[in-house]
matplotlib code that plots the C-alpha trace (Angstrom):
import matplotlib.pyplot as plt

x = [0.1, 1.2, -0.1, -2.8, -4.0, -7.6, -8.6, -11.6, -12.0, -13.2, -16.6, -17.0, -14.1, -15.2, -15.2, -14.6, -18.1, -18.8, -20.3, -18.9, -17.7, -19.7, -18.8, -16.3, -13.6, -11.2, -7.7, -4.4, -3.2, -0.6, 1.4, 2.9, 4.2, 1.4, -1.4, -2.7, -4.7, -7.4, -9.8, -13.2, -14.9, -18.3, -20.1, -18.6, -19.5, -23.1, -23.3, -22.3, -24.9, -26.2, -24.6, -21.2, -21.0, -22.3, -19.7, -16.9, -18.2, -18.1, -14.9, -13.2, -12.5, -11.5, -14.6, -13.3, -10.3, -9.7, -6.8, -6.8, -4.5, -3.1, -4.4, -7.9, -7.7, -7.4, -6.7, -9.4, -10.6, -11.8, -15.5, -16.6, -15.5, -14.3, -17.9, -19.3, -17.0, -17.6, -21.2, -20.9, -18.6, -21.4, -24.2, -21.8, -21.1, -25.1, -25.6, -22.5, -23.3, -27.1, -26.0, -23.2, -26.0, -28.4, -25.5, -24.7, -28.4, -29.0, -26.0, -27.0, -30.4, -29.0, -26.6, -27.6, -26.9, -24.0, -22.3, -22.9, -21.5, -18.3, -18.0, -19.2, -19.1, -17.4, -17.3, -13.9, -15.0, -17.8, -16.0, -13.4, -16.4, -17.9, -14.7, -14.0, -17.4, -16.9, -13.7, -15.7, -18.4, -16.1, -14.4, -17.8, -18.1, -14.9, -16.3, -19.6, -21.0, -20.9, -16.9, -16.8, -18.0, -14.8, -12.5, -10.5, -9.3, -6.6, -8.6, -6.0, -6.9, -10.5, -10.3, -8.4, -11.2, -13.9, -11.7, -11.4, -15.1, -16.1, -13.4, -14.2, -18.2, -17.5, -14.8, -16.3, -20.1, -20.0, -22.0, -22.3, -23.5, -27.1, -26.7, -25.4, -27.2, -26.5, -25.3, -22.7, -21.3, -21.4, -19.1, -17.2, -16.3, -16.6, -14.9, -12.9, -11.3, -10.3, -8.9, -6.9, -6.0, -2.6, -2.5, -2.3, -4.8, -6.1, -7.2, -9.9, -10.8, -11.9, -13.7, -17.2, -17.2, -15.9, -18.3, -21.2, -20.9, -20.1, -23.2, -25.2, -24.2, -24.8, -28.6, -28.7, -27.9, -30.2, -27.4, -28.5, -31.9, -31.3, -30.8, -29.8, -26.7, -24.6, -26.0, -25.5, -21.9, -21.4, -23.0, -20.6, -17.3, -16.0, -16.6, -14.7, -11.9, -11.8, -11.8, -9.4, -6.8, -7.7, -5.1, -7.7, -9.3, -6.3, -5.8, -2.6, -1.2, -2.2, -0.6, 2.7, 2.7, 1.8, 4.4, 6.9, 5.8, 6.0, 9.4, 10.5, 10.3, 9.2, 6.8, 6.8, 10.6, 10.8, 14.3, 12.9, 9.9, 12.4, 14.4, 11.5, 10.3, 13.7, 13.9, 10.5, 11.1, 12.7, 10.2, 7.2, 4.1, 1.9, -1.5, -3.5, -6.1, -9.0, -7.7, -7.3, -11.0, -12.2, -13.8, -17.1, -18.0, -19.2, -22.4, -22.1, -21.7, -23.9, -27.0, -26.6, -25.5, -29.3, -29.6, -29.1, -27.5, -30.3, -32.8, -35.0, -34.7, -35.4, -32.7, -32.5, -29.4, -28.0, -29.0, -32.7, -33.0, -34.9, -34.5, -37.1, -37.1, -33.7, -31.5, -29.3, -26.0, -26.6, -26.7, -24.6, -21.3, -23.2, -25.1, -21.8, -20.1, -22.9, -23.7, -27.5, -29.5, -32.2, -35.5]
y = [0.0, 3.5, 7.1, 7.6, 4.0, 3.3, 1.2, -0.6, -0.7, -4.3, -4.5, -4.6, -2.7, -0.5, 3.1, 6.2, 6.3, 2.6, 1.7, -0.7, 0.0, -1.0, -0.3, 2.2, 3.0, 5.8, 7.3, 6.6, 10.1, 9.1, 6.0, 6.1, 2.3, 0.4, 3.3, 4.6, 7.8, 7.4, 10.3, 9.1, 8.7, 9.9, 6.9, 6.6, 10.5, 10.0, 6.8, 8.4, 8.4, 11.6, 10.1, 9.4, 12.9, 14.6, 12.6, 13.9, 17.5, 16.9, 15.4, 17.6, 14.6, 15.1, 15.1, 13.8, 11.5, 8.5, 6.6, 2.7, -0.1, -1.5, -4.9, -3.3, -2.0, -3.9, -2.2, -1.7, 0.2, 3.8, 3.8, 7.6, 10.4, 14.2, 15.2, 12.8, 13.8, 17.3, 16.7, 14.6, 17.3, 20.0, 17.4, 16.6, 20.3, 21.0, 18.1, 18.8, 22.3, 21.7, 19.2, 21.5, 24.1, 21.6, 20.5, 24.1, 25.0, 22.1, 23.0, 26.8, 25.6, 23.4, 26.1, 27.8, 31.3, 30.9, 28.8, 31.2, 33.8, 31.8, 31.5, 34.7, 36.9, 39.9, 41.6, 40.4, 36.7, 37.8, 38.9, 36.2, 33.5, 35.5, 35.9, 32.3, 31.3, 33.8, 32.1, 28.8, 30.5, 31.9, 28.5, 27.0, 29.8, 28.9, 25.1, 26.5, 26.9, 30.7, 30.7, 29.2, 32.6, 34.1, 31.2, 33.6, 35.5, 34.2, 32.7, 34.4, 37.8, 37.2, 35.9, 39.0, 41.0, 39.3, 39.3, 42.9, 43.8, 41.3, 43.0, 46.4, 46.1, 44.8, 47.3, 50.4, 49.7, 47.2, 44.9, 41.2, 39.8, 39.5, 43.4, 44.3, 46.9, 49.1, 51.7, 49.2, 48.6, 52.5, 53.0, 50.1, 49.9, 53.6, 55.2, 53.0, 50.6, 53.1, 55.2, 52.7, 49.9, 50.0, 47.2, 46.8, 48.7, 45.3, 44.3, 47.3, 46.2, 43.0, 43.8, 44.6, 41.0, 39.3, 40.7, 40.3, 36.3, 36.1, 38.2, 36.3, 32.8, 34.5, 35.2, 31.7, 30.2, 32.6, 34.1, 37.6, 38.7, 41.2, 39.5, 42.8, 43.5, 41.5, 43.5, 46.7, 46.2, 45.3, 48.5, 50.4, 48.5, 51.6, 53.9, 51.6, 51.6, 55.4, 56.1, 54.0, 55.6, 59.0, 60.5, 62.9, 60.1, 58.6, 58.5, 59.5, 56.0, 55.1, 58.4, 57.4, 53.8, 54.8, 57.6, 55.0, 52.6, 55.7, 56.1, 52.7, 51.0, 47.5, 47.1, 43.6, 43.9, 44.4, 46.2, 48.5, 49.5, 50.4, 52.3, 54.1, 55.0, 56.1, 58.5, 60.3, 60.9, 64.3, 65.6, 67.6, 65.8, 67.3, 66.1, 66.4, 69.3, 66.9, 64.7, 67.7, 68.6, 64.6, 64.4, 65.9, 67.5, 64.4, 64.5, 65.6, 62.4, 63.8, 64.0, 60.1, 58.9, 58.2, 56.1, 52.3, 50.3, 48.2, 51.1, 51.6, 54.9, 56.7, 58.5, 60.6, 60.6, 63.7, 62.0, 62.1, 58.5, 57.8, 54.6, 53.9, 51.7, 50.4, 49.4, 52.4, 50.1, 49.9, 53.6, 54.7, 55.7, 57.4, 59.8, 60.5, 61.3, 63.5, 61.2, 61.2, 62.6, 61.5, 62.5]
z = [-0.1, -0.8, -0.7, -3.4, -3.4, -2.8, 0.1, 1.5, 5.1, 6.3, 7.8, 11.5, 12.5, 15.8, 15.1, 17.4, 18.6, 18.9, 15.8, 13.4, 10.1, 7.0, 3.4, 4.0, 1.8, 0.6, -0.6, 1.4, 2.5, 5.1, 6.2, 9.6, 10.3, 10.5, 11.0, 7.6, 7.1, 4.4, 3.0, 3.2, -0.2, -1.3, -0.7, 2.9, 3.9, 2.5, 4.8, 8.2, 10.9, 12.8, 15.8, 14.3, 13.1, 16.4, 18.2, 15.9, 16.6, 20.4, 20.4, 17.8, 15.2, 11.7, 9.6, 6.4, 7.4, 9.6, 10.8, 10.5, 11.3, 8.2, 9.0, 8.8, 5.0, 1.7, -1.6, -3.9, -7.0, -6.7, -6.6, -6.8, -9.1, -8.3, -9.0, -6.7, -4.0, -4.4, -4.1, -1.2, 0.7, -0.1, 1.4, 4.3, 5.1, 5.3, 7.6, 10.0, 10.2, 11.2, 13.8, 15.1, 15.7, 17.0, 19.7, 20.4, 21.2, 23.3, 25.5, 25.9, 26.7, 29.6, 30.7, 33.9, 34.3, 36.7, 33.8, 31.2, 33.0, 33.8, 30.1, 28.7, 31.9, 30.2, 26.9, 26.0, 26.4, 24.5, 21.7, 21.5, 21.5, 18.5, 16.5, 16.9, 15.6, 12.8, 11.9, 11.7, 9.7, 7.3, 6.7, 6.0, 3.3, 1.6, 1.3, -0.1, -3.4, -2.9, -2.8, -6.3, -7.6, -6.3, -7.5, -9.5, -6.3, -3.9, -0.7, 1.5, 0.3, 0.5, 4.1, 5.0, 3.6, 5.5, 8.7, 8.3, 7.9, 11.0, 13.3, 12.3, 12.5, 16.0, 17.3, 15.7, 15.7, 18.4, 15.8, 15.7, 12.1, 13.0, 13.5, 10.2, 8.2, 4.9, 7.4, 8.7, 5.3, 4.7, 7.8, 7.5, 3.8, 2.9, 6.0, 8.4, 5.8, 3.4, 6.2, 8.1, 6.1, 4.2, 1.5, -2.1, -4.5, -5.8, -2.5, -2.7, -6.3, -5.2, -1.7, -3.2, -4.9, -2.0, 0.5, -1.8, -2.1, 1.8, 2.4, 0.2, 2.0, 5.2, 4.2, 2.4, 5.8, 7.7, 9.6, 8.5, 7.7, 5.2, 1.7, -0.1, 1.7, -0.9, -3.8, -1.7, -1.1, -4.6, -6.0, -3.7, -5.1, -7.1, -4.4, -1.9, -4.3, -5.1, -1.2, -0.5, -3.2, -2.3, 0.2, 1.4, 3.0, 4.6, 8.4, 10.0, 10.2, 6.7, 5.3, 6.9, 5.7, 2.1, 2.1, 3.0, 0.3, -1.9, -1.0, -1.7, 1.5, 1.8, 4.8, 4.9, 6.0, 9.6, 9.2, 6.3, 8.6, 11.5, 9.2, 7.9, 11.2, 12.3, 9.3, 10.5, 14.1, 13.7, 11.0, 12.1, 11.4, 8.6, 8.2, 5.2, 5.7, 4.8, 7.7, 10.2, 9.2, 9.1, 12.5, 13.0, 16.3, 18.4, 20.1, 23.8, 25.7, 28.6, 26.7, 25.8, 29.2, 30.2, 27.1, 27.5, 24.8, 24.4, 24.5, 21.2, 19.5, 16.3, 14.4, 11.4, 9.1, 7.4, 4.0, 5.2, 6.0, 8.9, 11.4, 14.0, 17.1, 16.8, 19.6, 20.5, 20.2, 16.5, 15.9, 19.1, 17.3, 14.5, 16.9, 18.7, 15.2, 14.1, 11.3, 12.8, 15.3, 17.9, 16.9]

ax = plt.figure().add_subplot(projection="3d")
ax.plot(x, y, z, "-o")
ax.set_aspect("equal")
plt.show()
């Protein structure tokens, strides 16, 4: 037996959850003495029971691969095709996500208040749990048919864009994915990211496309209610790019970084970065006029102290749009920055 061979698992071999193997087969991925790792084929994935999948979720087991002793395997012909395997993966992932959610909901329902507070008793812990969950959700996106629509884009670049949006939506608007609206897109994509992020222009060119299909995936999986967010961010793709390339929109840190790039410094080189910073130490800091005037006069916080984060408010934006009976936390930063006012 060698890597790349296809093998059949002998029937009746006890699996991790106590079930017995029946009609299992797959491709050899790794050989370690008498232990062989196989990739489950399409028929095997389709045959897995709910109990087996739940056991894997609860114990952090590999969904697609399994390690057997060599004596429990025998050489065979491949019985699926690449197309069959891809379809099996898609079908399995849907089952896996549904069962994972079922397990989580059941655990949450059985958790008493003391246990919940112990796990998520402070905002930092809540954020850590949220970001960890979003990372898993993003991995699911890249395994979904929606990701095929951005197959021409490097996955690392797409992942970077998604992570930026998720992080900034939380840090600047205190919003989790169920809170996202068009106003979230406007602030994060048209203000925060162009102002703060120093990266290649190509990243901003593809941002609208990546986020469109990511939002469409979230809507299809019922994680967000507004199914128009994907089309909305895609309609803003040129504005995102234009704002990101206009120095008038850059913050102080980005202005310095882009200035370094323009001078030929490689910002991926730590020594080059330190050299640039040293060269700037004794230079007076001159900010663009647009940046000095960038921040609007914030709303007086004293007037907002009595409003709870979850209290319902109505606001009117400078463009005339009105939001009624929304949680204050969703518009708090907009009110404080002067983008809208309470009505």
